[in-house]
N, CA, C and O atoms as a DFTB+ gen file, in Angstrom:
288 C
 N C O
     1  1      -9.059      -4.853     -49.879
     2  2     -10.364      -4.682     -49.293
     3  2     -10.397      -5.448     -47.982
     4  3      -9.917      -6.578     -47.889
     5  1     -10.971      -4.813     -46.976
     6  2     -11.079      -5.425     -45.656
     7  2     -12.517      -5.277     -45.184
     8  3     -13.094      -4.194     -45.275
     9  1     -13.100      -6.368     -44.678
    10  2     -14.475      -6.346     -44.179
    11  2     -14.468      -6.277     -42.664
    12  3     -13.745      -7.024     -42.006
    13  1     -15.279      -5.374     -42.105
    14  2     -15.450      -5.258     -40.662
    15  2     -16.791      -5.892     -40.313
    16  3     -17.830      -5.291     -40.587
    17  1     -16.809      -7.085     -39.719
    18  2     -18.068      -7.770     -39.434
    19  2     -18.929      -7.074     -38.383
    20  3     -20.139      -7.293     -38.337
    21  1     -18.330      -6.251     -37.551
    22  2     -19.102      -5.547     -36.524
    23  2     -19.954      -4.447     -37.149
    24  3     -21.118      -4.282     -36.783
    25  1     -19.383      -3.693     -38.091
    26  2     -20.122      -2.594     -38.724
    27  2     -20.707      -2.984     -40.076
    28  3     -21.487      -2.225     -40.652
    29  1     -20.337      -4.164     -40.594
    30  2     -20.760      -4.629     -41.931
    31  2     -20.339      -3.652     -43.025
    32  3     -21.088      -3.399     -43.968
    33  1     -19.143      -3.112     -42.889
    34  2     -18.611      -2.156     -43.868
    35  2     -17.324      -2.713     -44.469
    36  3     -16.456      -3.218     -43.757
    37  1     -17.219      -2.612     -45.800
    38  2     -15.986      -2.935     -46.511
    39  2     -15.158      -1.663     -46.599
    40  3     -15.693      -0.592     -46.886
    41  1     -13.873      -1.769     -46.358
    42  2     -12.969      -0.623     -46.471
    43  2     -11.966      -0.927     -47.576
    44  3     -11.269      -1.941     -47.542
    45  1     -11.907      -0.031     -48.558
    46  2     -10.981      -0.172     -49.673
    47  2      -9.892       0.878     -49.508
    48  3     -10.186       2.072     -49.441
    49  1      -8.648       0.448     -49.443
    50  2      -7.509       1.369     -49.352
    51  2      -6.893       1.523     -50.736
    52  3      -6.616       0.532     -51.413
    53  1      -6.679       2.765     -51.151
    54  2      -6.147       3.053     -52.479
    55  2      -4.717       3.568     -52.412
    56  3      -4.447       4.540     -51.707
    57  1      -3.786       2.928     -53.139
    58  2      -2.466       3.540     -53.284
    59  2      -2.595       4.757     -54.200
    60  3      -3.568       4.853     -54.948
    61  1      -1.666       5.662     -54.163
    62  2      -1.737       6.916     -54.927
    63  2      -2.164       6.761     -56.383
    64  3      -3.044       7.501     -56.822
    65  1      -1.586       5.831     -57.161
    66  2      -1.933       5.778     -58.584
    67  2      -3.392       5.404     -58.866
    68  3      -3.875       5.642     -59.973
    69  1      -4.104       4.827     -57.895
    70  2      -5.489       4.415     -58.127
    71  2      -6.480       5.510     -57.765
    72  3      -7.672       5.363     -58.032
    73  1      -6.037       6.569     -57.183
    74  2      -6.954       7.654     -56.805
    75  2      -7.403       8.408     -58.050
    76  3      -6.818       8.258     -59.123
    77  1      -8.441       9.213     -57.898
    78  2      -9.008       9.992     -59.002
    79  2      -9.537       9.080     -60.112
    80  3      -9.239       9.283     -61.289
    81  1     -10.309       8.093     -59.728
    82  2     -10.932       7.172     -60.673
    83  2     -12.367       6.915     -60.255
    84  3     -13.048       7.810     -59.754
    85  1     -12.828       5.677     -60.464
    86  2     -14.177       5.338     -60.039
    87  2     -14.244       3.890     -59.588
    88  3     -13.453       3.047     -60.011
    89  1     -15.209       3.622     -58.716
    90  2     -15.488       2.295     -58.217
    91  2     -16.901       1.950     -58.665
    92  3     -17.831       2.732     -58.466
    93  1     -17.057       0.771     -59.273
    94  2     -18.369       0.319     -59.718
    95  2     -18.612      -1.061     -59.127
    96  3     -17.732      -1.921     -59.167
    97  1     -19.817      -1.276     -58.572
    98  2     -20.192      -2.574     -58.029
    99  2     -21.272      -3.179     -58.922
   100  3     -22.245      -2.515     -59.278
   101  1     -21.081      -4.459     -59.279
   102  2     -22.022      -5.180     -60.134
   103  2     -22.557      -6.395     -59.393
   104  3     -21.857      -6.987     -58.572
   105  1     -23.818      -6.770     -59.690
   106  2     -24.314      -8.035     -59.168
   107  2     -23.809      -9.153     -60.080
   108  3     -23.108      -8.883     -61.056
   109  1     -24.156     -10.396     -59.775
   110  2     -23.632     -11.522     -60.553
   111  2     -24.186     -11.585     -61.970
   112  3     -23.627     -12.279     -62.820
   113  1     -25.280     -10.869     -62.238
   114  2     -25.831     -10.806     -63.588
   115  2     -25.188      -9.690     -64.410
   116  3     -25.516      -9.517     -65.584
   117  1     -24.274      -8.932     -63.800
   118  2     -23.588      -7.854     -64.501
   119  2     -24.293      -6.516     -64.429
   120  3     -23.883      -5.563     -65.090
   121  1     -25.359      -6.430     -63.627
   122  2     -26.095      -5.174     -63.472
   123  2     -25.349      -4.261     -62.492
   124  3     -24.958      -4.686     -61.405
   125  1     -25.159      -3.002     -62.894
   126  2     -24.495      -2.025     -62.028
   127  2     -25.422      -1.679     -60.869
   128  3     -26.562      -1.268     -61.082
   129  1     -24.927      -1.848     -59.633
   130  2     -25.745      -1.555     -58.460
   131  2     -25.230      -0.362     -57.660
   132  3     -25.957       0.186     -56.832
   133  1     -23.985       0.044     -57.901
   134  2     -23.419       1.185     -57.179
   135  2     -22.240       1.732     -57.966
   136  3     -21.449       0.976     -58.530
   137  1     -22.133       3.050     -57.998
   138  2     -21.009       3.696     -58.676
   139  2     -20.576       4.890     -57.839
   140  3     -21.405       5.721     -57.469
   141  1     -19.282       4.983     -57.536
   142  2     -18.749       6.091     -56.743
   143  2     -17.466       6.603     -57.373
   144  3     -16.687       5.840     -57.946
   145  1     -17.262       7.900     -57.258
   146  2     -16.024       8.517     -57.712
   147  2     -14.969       8.365     -56.625
   148  3     -15.245       8.571     -55.443
   149  1     -13.770       8.006     -57.032
   150  2     -12.647       7.904     -56.101
   151  2     -11.940       9.250     -56.105
   152  3     -11.459       9.713     -57.139
   153  1     -11.886       9.863     -54.945
   154  2     -11.239      11.173     -54.842
   155  2      -9.793      10.988     -54.394
   156  3      -9.219       9.914     -54.574
   157  1      -9.222      11.998     -53.830
   158  2      -7.845      11.923     -53.332
   159  2      -7.738      11.228     -51.984
   160  3      -6.633      11.039     -51.475
   161  1      -8.876      10.841     -51.394
   162  2      -8.833      10.137     -50.115
   163  2      -8.138       8.791     -50.291
   164  3      -8.304       8.142     -51.324
   165  1      -7.371       8.367     -49.307
   166  2      -6.662       7.097     -49.434
   167  2      -7.549       5.870     -49.228
   168  3      -7.082       4.744     -49.398
   169  1      -8.829       6.066     -48.863
   170  2      -9.717       4.926     -48.658
   171  2     -11.166       5.287     -48.983
   172  3     -11.527       6.458     -49.102
   173  1     -11.985       4.237     -49.120
   174  2     -13.422       4.388     -49.345
   175  2     -14.113       3.311     -48.514
   176  3     -13.608       2.194     -48.400
   177  1     -15.261       3.642     -47.935
   178  2     -16.026       2.664     -47.181
   179  2     -17.316       2.359     -47.916
   180  3     -17.988       3.260     -48.418
   181  1     -17.660       1.063     -47.975
   182  2     -18.890       0.617     -48.617
   183  2     -19.764      -0.041     -47.568
   184  3     -19.340      -0.988     -46.906
   185  1     -20.990       0.458     -47.411
   186  2     -21.907      -0.149     -46.460
   187  2     -22.721      -1.235     -47.155
   188  3     -22.675      -1.376     -48.377
   189  1     -23.457      -1.989     -46.370
   190  2     -24.226      -3.121     -46.864
   191  2     -25.201      -2.717     -47.956
   192  3     -25.923      -1.731     -47.806
   193  1     -25.231      -3.474     -49.067
   194  2     -26.194      -3.183     -50.131
   195  2     -27.604      -3.550     -49.702
   196  3     -27.808      -4.145     -48.643
   197  1     -28.566      -3.193     -50.527
   198  2     -29.967      -3.474     -50.217
   199  2     -30.193      -4.977     -50.063
   200  3     -30.887      -5.406     -49.142
   201  1     -29.616      -5.774     -50.952
   202  2     -29.811      -7.223     -50.924
   203  2     -28.467      -7.904     -50.662
   204  3     -27.537      -7.756     -51.455
   205  1     -28.353      -8.654     -49.551
   206  2     -27.109      -9.385     -49.310
   207  2     -26.853     -10.392     -50.429
   208  3     -27.797     -10.938     -51.000
   209  1     -25.601     -10.637     -50.740
   210  2     -25.250     -11.587     -51.790
   211  2     -23.834     -11.377     -52.270
   212  3     -23.019     -10.760     -51.584
   213  1     -23.542     -11.894     -53.456
   214  2     -22.217     -11.773     -54.064
   215  2     -22.207     -10.638     -55.074
   216  3     -23.170     -10.433     -55.813
   217  1     -21.104      -9.905     -55.093
   218  2     -20.958      -8.760     -55.988
   219  2     -19.531      -8.709     -56.511
   220  3     -18.616      -9.258     -55.897
   221  1     -19.349      -8.052     -57.638
   222  2     -18.021      -7.760     -58.159
   223  2     -17.778      -6.268     -57.984
   224  3     -18.621      -5.448     -58.349
   225  1     -16.626      -5.921     -57.425
   226  2     -16.227      -4.527     -57.281
   227  2     -15.112      -4.281     -58.286
   228  3     -14.108      -4.993     -58.306
   229  1     -15.301      -3.263     -59.119
   230  2     -14.297      -2.913     -60.122
   231  2     -13.780      -1.512     -59.832
   232  3     -14.558      -0.574     -59.660
   233  1     -12.464      -1.383     -59.779
   234  2     -11.810      -0.099     -59.557
   235  2     -11.146       0.300     -60.871
   236  3     -10.395      -0.479     -61.458
   237  1     -11.429       1.517     -61.328
   238  2     -10.808       2.035     -62.553
   239  2     -10.056       3.306     -62.193
   240  3     -10.602       4.201     -61.549
   241  1      -8.817       3.376     -62.609
   242  2      -8.014       4.557     -62.322
   243  2      -6.894       4.704     -63.329
   244  3      -6.886       4.050     -64.372
   245  1      -5.958       5.562     -63.008
   246  2      -4.835       5.829     -63.903
   247  2      -3.986       4.580     -64.156
   248  3      -3.313       4.486     -65.183
   249  1      -4.015       3.633     -63.234
   250  2      -3.215       2.413     -63.374
   251  2      -3.927       1.328     -64.181
   252  3      -3.326       0.296     -64.482
   253  1      -5.194       1.540     -64.534
   254  2      -5.942       0.524     -65.268
   255  2      -7.171       0.085     -64.500
   256  3      -7.829       0.897     -63.849
   257  1      -7.489      -1.230     -64.576
   258  2      -8.665      -1.786     -63.911
   259  2      -8.250      -2.900     -62.963
   260  3      -7.288      -3.627     -63.210
   261  1      -8.993      -3.018     -61.881
   262  2      -8.801      -4.086     -60.913
   263  2     -10.184      -4.491     -60.440
   264  3     -11.035      -3.625     -60.239
   265  1     -10.437      -5.786     -60.253
   266  2     -11.746      -6.213     -59.753
   267  2     -11.580      -7.355     -58.765
   268  3     -10.590      -8.087     -58.777
   269  1     -12.592      -7.478     -57.905
   270  2     -12.592      -8.525     -56.894
   271  2     -14.032      -8.879     -56.568
   272  3     -14.908      -8.014     -56.561
   273  1     -14.270     -10.153     -56.300
   274  2     -15.599     -10.608     -55.899
   275  2     -15.700     -10.491     -54.386
   276  3     -14.779     -10.872     -53.663
   277  1     -16.829      -9.961     -53.906
   278  2     -17.066      -9.866     -52.470
   279  2     -18.414     -10.499     -52.154
   280  3     -19.302     -10.543     -53.006
   281  1     -18.562     -10.986     -50.931
   282  2     -19.817     -11.590     -50.480
   283  2     -20.261     -10.871     -49.224
   284  3     -19.507     -10.767     -48.256
   285  1     -21.489     -10.376     -49.243
   286  2     -22.054      -9.720     -48.072
   287  2     -22.968     -10.684     -47.377
   288  3     -23.561     -10.344     -46.353
């Protein structure tokens, strides 16, 4: 994941095995705030959420699960 401070957009690059899955963003209380399907595109862009703060991004795909904490 790479953050562009000029556009305030996170860019997630997916290797082939992670495509065709889903990305879910949770707040620190575990509430789902965003869910997107991962298509065959090699990347996904996430724009600023409604409320700035800390979030967990979870990627689920054929390779399993991966998560990372991000701060907006």
